[in-house]
C-alpha angles and dihedrals in degrees: 000000000000127000090249094057096039114065091196098051112114115223104255123244092023137097119247133185135223125190135179136059092297097052094108091052090051089050091051089049089053090048091056090057094055133075126216132036120339121211121199115192116195135157116281091237095049109127098195108074128172107267110227097215091052096051124108119268114292096006100096093056091054100039124110119186119210117190113187118190097232142022094257091055091045093056091044090052092048092049092048091046091050089054090055112098121220096037114131097209140347115213119187137178110206116186098209131054114273116242121226089252093051090045091051093048090054091049090052091048091050091052092046094049094036086230132136123231133197118196115202101212136181119250112292096003099108128133124240086225094065116116093216136000121206128195109211123195129172116223121212112248135184090224112093097199097068147007130241114229134193111213115188120189100214099171129025123168092194105041150344131322128236148168124240132183107206139182112221122172093205094237110078141029089257118110130175127207115233123206119226113264113263094007126116134188092218138005117288117256116245125206120232 
């Protein structure tokens, strides 16, 4: 499926951002859609790590965790990983806002390595250099086998923005759009 037909496809060879409480779920969803090694760069002192048994099918076997000791080393590791060809996706969790210079360096590295990056940022800490910025929010659901998510495309250098409520089971690359309760796109048809 092409990027134009798939609202959740990240433009390849660019760096994107996701914020909000559901940003890690969005990153895992993106990881299921990629082939090849996955590199996740997070601070060495981070106490919430991806749990291998809870990851979507096929992700744990391809995942490499990198845990630099400081923010400078984290950005260096992300830049070097982006320059590496053959990597499916680079996911990173910086603690500080990215400067325009740092964001631009990451974009140039992604282009050079023909790799895609996803920065999991804190609210309001995005870079102007990011290709897209997503706001990701989990929505409470009565179903226990999955979670509803609201994924909002807040910034998009190549197109329009949008808001989607999706049902993702957290295991595969399959996602289903969910319409808002009680809302219709057109009037209901009535039979005579």
